C-alpha atoms as one frame of an Amber mdcrd trajectory, in Angstrom:
protein
  -0.213   0.036   0.039   1.328   3.175  -0.766   1.361   5.549   1.728   0.804
   9.388  -0.260  -2.000  10.695   1.898   0.006  10.293   5.097   2.997  12.073
   3.275   0.616  14.631   2.389  -0.313  14.972   6.024   3.410  15.934   6.742
   3.599  18.034   3.842   0.585  19.954   5.107   1.882  20.342   8.668   5.184
  21.800   7.589   3.585  24.168   5.112   1.114  25.685   7.684   3.946  26.614
  10.042   6.111  27.986   6.849   3.295  30.007   5.859   3.139  31.009   9.409
   6.852  32.392   9.059   6.174  33.968   5.381   3.619  36.248   6.657   5.676
  37.295  10.099   2.501  37.153  12.238   0.266  34.696  13.686  -2.640  36.880
  12.646  -4.340  34.765   9.692  -6.619  37.608   9.136  -3.919  39.566   7.908
  -2.676  36.997   5.424  -3.681  37.978   1.770  -2.984  35.487  -1.227  -2.368
  36.789  -4.813  -2.131  34.920  -7.918   1.356  34.467  -8.007   1.198  32.040
  -5.180  -2.015  30.531  -6.215  -0.323  27.029  -6.607   2.116  27.842  -3.588
   0.745  25.174  -1.098   2.702  27.111   1.939   0.866  30.223   1.007  -2.465
  28.814   0.112  -2.423  26.623   3.479  -2.238  29.760   5.528  -4.403  31.876
   3.639  -7.228  29.316   3.789  -7.208  29.511   7.731  -8.462  32.901   7.674
 -11.966  32.882   9.293 -13.126  35.986   7.225 -13.004  34.278   3.873 -16.013
  35.022   1.000 -16.729  31.816   1.064 -20.483  32.639  -1.109 -18.548  34.570
  -3.609 -15.802  31.826  -4.052 -18.781  29.510  -4.231 -20.279  31.512  -7.081
 -17.409  31.708  -8.996 -16.424  27.928  -8.551 -19.979  27.389 -10.175 -19.436
  29.572 -13.242 -15.972  27.469 -13.814 -17.544  24.338 -13.839 -20.427  25.475
 -15.722 -17.720  26.580 -18.445 -15.471  23.701 -18.216 -18.042  21.039 -17.786
 -21.155  22.078 -19.779 -19.244  24.485 -22.569 -16.275  22.140 -22.734 -14.022
  24.898 -22.437 -11.334  24.694 -19.860  -9.344  27.638 -21.050 -11.870  29.886
 -20.350 -12.490  28.509 -17.024  -9.120  28.642 -15.638  -9.382  32.470 -14.500
 -12.671  31.652 -13.132 -11.194  28.784 -10.888  -8.297  31.217 -10.122 -10.763
  33.805  -8.948 -12.367  31.425  -6.876  -9.206  30.176  -5.267  -8.198  33.933
  -4.563 -11.451  34.552  -2.513 -11.671  31.275  -0.553  -9.311  28.116  -1.719
 -11.365  24.707  -1.569 -10.129  21.389  -2.077 -12.801  21.019  -4.832 -11.608
  24.131  -6.687  -8.374  23.012  -6.680  -9.172  19.482  -7.950 -11.496  20.902
 -10.693  -8.660  23.504 -11.592  -6.390  20.519 -12.098  -8.493  19.102 -14.521
  -9.076  22.164 -16.780  -5.374  22.603 -16.551  -4.862  19.111 -17.659  -7.349
  19.041 -20.190  -7.352  21.924 -22.136  -8.016  21.501 -25.607  -9.591  23.525
 -28.670 -11.034  21.174 -31.097  -8.688  18.778 -32.296  -5.676  20.998 -31.204
  -4.254  20.422 -28.462  -3.151  23.418 -25.802  -1.232  21.064 -23.256   1.627
  22.705 -22.501   4.447  21.035 -20.104   3.837  23.979 -17.957   0.150  23.158
 -17.626   0.786  19.980 -16.562   2.992  20.885 -13.917   0.400  23.499 -12.825
  -2.110  20.411 -12.729   0.349  17.981 -10.454   0.409  21.061  -8.179  -3.163
  21.615  -8.106  -3.742  17.999  -6.800  -1.254  18.481  -4.515  -2.897  21.116
  -2.688  -6.342  19.627  -3.281  -4.871  16.950  -1.450  -3.899  18.961   1.746
  -6.655  20.174   1.568  -8.530  17.133   2.002 -10.020  16.267  -0.890 -12.117
  12.936  -1.641 -11.874  10.217  -2.693  -8.085  10.344  -2.416  -8.342   7.795
  -4.847  -9.471  10.230  -7.709  -6.765  12.632  -7.411  -4.059   9.645  -7.676
  -5.646   8.098 -10.448  -5.628  11.817 -12.209  -2.002  12.778 -11.511  -1.472
   9.229 -13.142  -3.247  10.205 -16.122  -0.939  13.898 -16.029   2.193  11.769
 -15.534   1.622   9.916 -18.235   0.928  12.766 -20.879   4.374  13.804 -19.373
   6.140  10.811 -20.764   6.848   9.892 -17.086   5.770   6.489 -17.326   7.418
   5.255 -14.113   5.300   8.090 -11.812   1.996   7.307 -14.226   2.656   3.551
 -13.206   3.120   4.434  -9.382   0.031   6.640  -9.220  -2.137   4.285 -10.965
  -1.283   1.632  -8.845  -1.798   3.703  -5.762  -5.083   5.076  -7.208  -6.621
   1.155  -7.380  -4.999   0.600  -3.993  -6.903   3.448  -2.509 -10.335   2.460
  -3.938 -10.188   3.451  -7.556 -12.339   0.911  -9.466 -13.823   2.176 -12.840
 -11.519  -0.826 -14.711 -13.798   0.377 -17.763 -11.749   4.010 -17.806  -8.555
   2.314 -16.812  -8.376  -0.094 -19.808 -10.228   2.656 -22.187  -8.859   6.221
 -21.010  -6.342   7.536 -23.981  -4.651   9.676 -21.483  -3.088   5.826 -20.059
  -2.392   4.847 -23.714   1.152   4.793 -23.223   0.960   2.741 -20.082  -0.859
   0.013 -21.954   1.522  -0.031 -24.489   3.863  -1.539 -22.117   2.024  -4.249
 -22.291   4.007  -6.923 -20.009   4.220  -4.070 -17.268   0.939  -2.865 -17.209
  -0.662  -6.476 -16.996   1.600  -7.090 -14.169   1.321  -3.948 -11.983  -1.906
  -3.179 -13.251  -3.524  -6.252 -13.122  -2.376  -7.572  -9.650  -3.782  -4.245
  -7.998  -6.951  -4.892  -9.491  -6.789  -8.548  -8.747  -6.168  -7.167  -5.125
  -9.220  -5.580  -4.849 -10.973  -8.175  -5.838 -14.811  -7.223  -6.258 -14.479
  -3.605  -7.811 -18.641  -3.016  -7.171 -18.598  -4.315  -3.847 -15.418  -2.243
  -3.100 -17.112   1.084  -4.132 -20.328   0.125  -2.250 -18.388  -0.400   0.926
 -16.680   3.001   0.392 -19.533   4.549  -0.241 -22.069   3.311   2.610 -19.190
   3.771   5.007 -19.286   7.238   4.836 -23.137   7.253   6.484 -22.618   7.336
  10.249 -25.619   6.132  12.318 -28.192   8.909  12.548 -29.840   9.467  16.009
 -33.845   8.665  15.844 -36.663  10.013  15.821 -35.432  12.134  13.292 -37.332
  15.270  11.576 -36.139  16.722   8.397 -37.798  20.014   8.289 -36.428  23.644
   7.457 -34.367  23.592  10.735 -32.561  20.526  10.065 -29.649  21.396   7.785
 -29.006  24.716   9.813 -25.378  24.920  11.379 -24.462  21.288  10.162 -21.573
  20.358   7.964 -22.687  17.678   5.608 -19.977  15.347   3.838 -20.217  16.024
   0.378 -21.150  12.555  -2.193 -18.657  13.119  -5.078 -19.766  11.566  -8.250
 -17.624   8.436  -8.383 -20.832   7.122  -6.505 -23.553   8.253  -8.961 -24.515
   4.502  -9.667 -26.056   4.472  -6.186 -27.913   8.256  -6.383 -30.382   8.396
  -9.438 -30.530  12.158  -9.225 -26.952  12.660 -10.331 -27.616  10.514 -13.712
 -31.061  12.296 -13.914 -30.190  15.622 -13.412 -31.084  18.741 -15.524 -27.579
  20.177 -15.622 -23.974  18.462 -15.997 -21.976  16.980 -13.312 -21.447  19.624
 -10.215 -23.375  22.605 -11.639 -26.798  22.092 -10.858 -27.125  20.249  -7.898
 -24.728  19.189  -4.797 -25.335  16.063  -2.618 -24.573  15.008   0.987 -24.340
  12.032   3.310 -26.845  12.625   6.383 -26.568   9.236   8.103 -27.617   5.540
   8.329 -31.119   4.905   9.480 -31.428   0.775   9.530 -28.330  -1.769   8.892
 -29.061  -5.428   8.666 -27.816  -8.688   7.045 -30.497  -7.895   4.142 -30.321
  -4.277   3.602 -29.124  -1.140   4.458 -31.394   2.379   4.502 -29.665   5.374
   4.688 -30.591   9.432   4.192 -28.801  11.617   1.827 -29.572  15.328   0.792
 -29.591  17.373  -2.469 -29.060  21.092  -2.962 -29.919  22.833  -6.039 -26.940
  25.279  -5.966 -27.601  26.554  -9.525 -30.755  28.375  -7.962 -29.435  29.631
  -4.843 -26.481  28.340  -2.630 -29.367  28.986   0.452 -31.673  26.642  -1.244
 -33.212  24.339   1.288 -32.046  20.761   1.396 -33.985  18.059  -0.492 -33.977
  14.771   1.679 -34.317  11.293   0.612 -34.675   8.193   2.323 -33.145   5.017
   0.449 -32.953   1.333   0.832 -30.070  -0.840  -0.615 -29.344  -4.457  -0.909
 -26.195  -5.736   0.430 -24.745  -5.601  -3.099 -25.427  -1.543  -3.209 -28.424
  -2.289  -5.588 -31.067  -0.014  -4.927 -34.251  -1.358  -3.589 -36.234   1.885
  -2.855 -36.275   5.630  -2.049 -38.456   8.472  -0.874 -38.320  12.024  -0.376
 -38.684  12.814   3.330 -37.872  16.140   3.330 -37.865  19.303   1.199 -38.766
  19.191  -2.765 -36.909  18.767  -5.732 -38.502  21.393  -8.002 -40.450  24.368
  -6.431 -44.125  23.202  -8.038 -43.985  20.280  -5.810 -45.006  20.378  -2.015
 -42.766  20.657   0.573 -42.183  17.880   2.681 -41.565  17.558   6.500 -40.566
  13.731   7.264 -40.280  11.898  10.426 -38.636   8.775  11.031 -38.472   6.736
  14.225 -36.373   4.334  15.405 -38.888   1.267  14.609 -38.886   2.052  10.854
 -42.007   4.085  10.764 -42.210   7.199   8.646 -44.589   9.909   8.338 -44.311
  12.693   5.663 -46.182  15.806   5.768 -46.577  18.007   2.860 -47.240  21.778
   3.047 -48.076  24.434   0.333 -45.593  27.156   0.596 -45.415  31.043  -0.883
 -42.231  33.194  -0.419 -42.211  36.767  -0.503 -40.606  36.916  -3.716 -40.069
  33.984  -6.203 -37.409  31.989  -5.417 -36.611  31.020  -8.629 -36.247  34.486
  -9.791 -34.631  35.936  -6.568 -33.133  32.830  -4.821 -33.686  32.130  -1.318
 -31.293  34.789   0.654 -33.548  37.427   2.292 -36.468  36.083   1.006 -38.684
  34.938   3.954 -41.380  32.473   3.942 -44.801  34.421   3.739 -46.937  31.208
   4.005 -46.924  27.637   4.961 -50.255  25.009   5.139 -50.549  21.355   5.313
 -51.952  19.746   2.207 -51.467  15.898   3.184 -50.010  13.658   5.649 -48.468
  10.094   4.183 -47.272   7.219   6.260 -44.838   4.413   5.340 -42.982   1.787
   6.921 -39.754  -0.109   6.036 -40.455  -3.621   5.323 -38.189  -6.667   6.926
 -37.384  -6.715   3.120 -35.708  -3.586   2.876 -38.854  -1.808   1.166 -40.365
   1.345   1.888 -43.895   0.959   1.595 -47.052   2.782   2.265 -49.297   2.216
   5.576 -52.408   3.155   6.605 -52.847   6.204   8.524 -55.009   4.137  11.628
 -51.910   1.876  11.861 -49.267   4.495  11.471 -51.232   6.705  14.452 -51.118
   3.426  16.778
């Protein structure tokens, strides 16, 4: 097993102290980050420790950059937006996507790739690692691709094998990715090193499910998913490596990472036959202050989706707003409300937009069956 993340932790500890020495002061709020130092790990880590960074503005610029990069397929136009976001408030996700854009700059069939951009991409991935980007396996895999572009075959093999050992399971991508063509051309080495690493992973699909389900910590029951539930809570983000478990990631109106963000909430029930979890979706394209939409979902032991149900919020404004309660015995109550805001959220967003009216329009009851299904039950039974 390669202990690259542990090495990164050592770098981070040293960088924090060096950043303090550069600033000449222990007052992080006096430290600024300039474009010339946006890929200097010491400077970034020290600046990121500030408590007064404009995170909302950084998020807005990040979404614009992602839109350019993924929707418009224009990484070159996205680069300055990523840099602006980083200079406002450095985030692991911003550095990861910045590294991706640097490594994939193209205009039609004409490559805009340069030695400088690949070196910058590797620096961006390194800083993303220091800032805690997950899954590390994706950072390692993308680093392998960049090294392969640089014709640094030894480093490319090292990072690719490390990526597999740290949980990268997309075997189809490994065998088809154009960036790794030079590695596959060294057939004896590819079959030996990569083949052995993949064999060690045994069942990639089951490993992916374990990585996904492990992030759901037991949730305190009973729990009520109302407008206040997400206040002052920091949910872990679900990356698109796990899109096979969350249909909304595949069915979204916008491209990846642009329209919606996904979050781990918690584990509700775990038995030998099924696992029931809750995750949340937020439509950040409308507004970063948009309410969460909470899902209750059940899976079989291999990670196959059995059932799902919205138990809080709503996916589109026209739907009733749901407030769900889940009890320890698996009973679920979902109240539906018609709500009206002072201003149209689709046009004005949710910030400084008070809810003017909220009227209950119905209630439904469900139960988690011994097979892991989420089935309706009658009101009289649910009230007993």
